C-alpha positions in Angstrom: 33.6 -4.5 -24.5 32.6 -6.2 -21.3 28.9 -6.8 -20.9 27.6 -5.7 -17.5 25.7 -8.2 -15.4 22.4 -6.5 -14.5 21.5 -9.3 -12.3 24.1 -8.3 -9.7 21.6 -5.9 -8.1 18.7 -8.2 -8.2 17.6 -9.7 -4.9 19.3 -13.0 -4.2 16.5 -14.3 -2.1 12.8 -14.0 -2.4 11.2 -10.9 -0.9 9.0 -11.2 2.1 6.7 -8.6 0.6 6.8 -6.8 -2.8 4.7 -4.7 -5.2 4.9 -3.5 -8.8 4.6 0.2 -9.7 1.4 1.1 -11.7 3.5 1.4 -14.9 5.3 -1.9 -14.1 8.7 -0.3 -14.6 9.7 -0.7 -11.0 9.2 -3.0 -8.1 9.6 -2.5 -4.4 10.4 -5.2 -2.0 11.6 -6.0 1.5 13.0 -8.9 3.3 12.4 -9.3 7.1 16.0 -8.3 7.9 16.8 -5.7 5.3 15.7 -2.3 4.1 12.9 -1.5 1.6 14.4 -1.1 -1.9 13.1 -0.1 -5.3 14.5 -1.8 -8.3 14.2 -1.0 -12.0 12.3 -4.1 -13.4 14.2 -4.4 -16.7 17.8 -4.0 -15.4 17.4 -5.2 -11.8 19.3 -2.1 -10.6 18.6 -0.8 -7.1 17.4 2.8 -7.5 16.6 3.7 -3.9 16.7 2.2 -0.4 14.9 3.0 2.8 17.2 2.1 5.7 14.8 2.5 8.5 14.1 0.1 11.4 11.4 -2.5 11.7 9.9 -5.4 9.9 8.0 -4.5 6.8 4.7 -6.3 6.3 2.9 -4.6 3.4 3.9 -2.4 0.5 2.1 -0.3 -2.2 3.0 2.2 -4.8 1.0 5.4 -5.2 -0.9 5.6 -8.5 1.8 8.0 -9.9 4.6 5.7 -8.7 6.4 8.4 -6.8 5.5 7.3 -3.3 5.7 3.9 -1.6 3.6 3.3 1.5 4.6 0.4 3.8 3.5 -1.1 7.0 6.0 -1.5 9.8 4.7 -2.9 13.0 2.1 -0.6 14.4 2.9 2.3 11.9 2.9 3.1 8.3 5.5 5.1 6.4 5.1 7.1 3.2 8.4 7.3 1.3 8.9 9.7 -1.5 11.5 7.5 -3.2 11.6 9.5 -6.5 11.6 13.0 -4.9 13.5 14.1 -1.8 13.7 10.5 -0.4 12.1 11.7 2.9 9.5 9.7 4.7 6.4 10.6 6.7 5.0 8.3 9.4 1.6 7.6 10.8 1.6 5.4 13.8 0.7 4.3 17.3 -2.0 1.9 16.0 -3.3 -0.5 18.6 -2.3 -3.5 16.5 -0.3 -4.4 13.4 -1.1 -3.3 9.8 -2.8 -6.1 7.8 -3.1 -4.4 4.4 -3.0 -1.0 2.8 -4.1 0.7 -0.3 -3.9 3.9 -2.3 -7.2 5.1 -3.9 -6.9 5.1 -7.7 -6.7 8.9 -7.7 -4.0 8.9 -5.1 -5.9 11.1 -2.7 -6.5 8.5 0.1 -4.5 5.9 1.9 -6.5 3.1 3.5 -5.0 0.9 6.2 -6.5 -2.3 7.6 -5.5 -2.6 11.3 -5.7 -6.0 12.9 -8.7 -6.2 15.4 -9.7 -2.6 14.6 -10.8 -2.2 11.0 -10.0 0.5 8.4 -8.6 3.9 8.8 -8.4 6.5 6.0 -6.0 9.4 5.6 -5.8 12.2 3.1 -2.4 11.7 1.4 -1.5 15.5 1.2 -2.4 16.6 4.7 -2.2 13.2 6.5 -5.4 14.2 8.2 -7.3 11.2 9.3 -10.7 10.9 7.7 -13.0 8.1 8.7 -12.8 4.7 10.4 -14.7 1.7 9.4 -15.0 -1.1 12.0 -15.2 -4.7 11.0 -13.9 -3.9 7.5 -10.5 -5.4 6.6 -10.4 -5.8 2.8 -11.7 -3.5 0.1 -11.8 -2.7 -3.6 -12.0 0.9 -4.7 -14.3 2.1 -7.4 -12.2 3.6 -10.3 -13.2 7.2 -9.3 -11.5 6.7 -5.9 -14.6 8.2 -4.1 -16.1 4.9 -3.0 -15.1 1.4 -2.0 -16.8 -1.8 -1.5 -16.0 -4.0 1.6 -15.0 -7.5 0.5 -15.9 -8.6 4.0 -19.5 -7.3 4.2 -20.5 -6.1 0.7 -21.2 -2.6 2.0 -20.4 0.3 -0.4 -18.9 3.3 1.5 -18.2 6.9 0.5 -14.6 7.7 1.3 -15.1 11.4 1.7 -18.2 11.3 4.0 -17.9 7.9 5.7 -21.5 7.2 4.7 -23.0 4.0 3.5 -23.9 4.3 -0.2 -25.2 0.8 -0.9 -25.1 -2.9 -0.2 -24.3 -5.9 -2.4 -27.0 -8.5 -1.8 -24.7 -11.5 -2.0 -21.2 -10.9 -0.6 -20.0 -14.0 -2.6 -19.8 -11.4 -5.5 -17.1 -9.6 -3.5 -14.7 -12.5 -4.1 -14.6 -11.6 -7.8 -13.6 -8.0 -7.0 -10.4 -8.9 -5.0 -7.6 -8.7 -7.5 -4.9 -7.8 -5.0 
């Protein structure tokens, strides 16, 4: 029999931005002029495509791998690529999205907005929680309830917005940044 060429679906050019799923079975990517797509890592087959408008700058999988969040100009979109394929949008930010993260437990989305700082949303209700000015890069604690700012060394409680500690030497923060 004829052997199928699994590389036919693989992206021909490098992605402008991409991310692996937590289980590393999939990757999501986008080029400046094309839609966001999810590929099966082993076969290279395209499993789903988001055909919305706008240039995608950042991408992240939820911890369960079901949802992809991506920054698109002054908004973010949450795309349930494994479920109903629908998307939800949060937007009208004053500036562009720099980075974004899911908490390890999947409860929170954190977005770094250029010139503004961090904003946090509950992933289920999409209700905005707290804002953290002058913070632009973080590392979550494994429990998902706290994060440390890689900019200032401040340890924050995600659920209350309160300061929970301070690293004495922010040079230690560099070792935390694995993204």
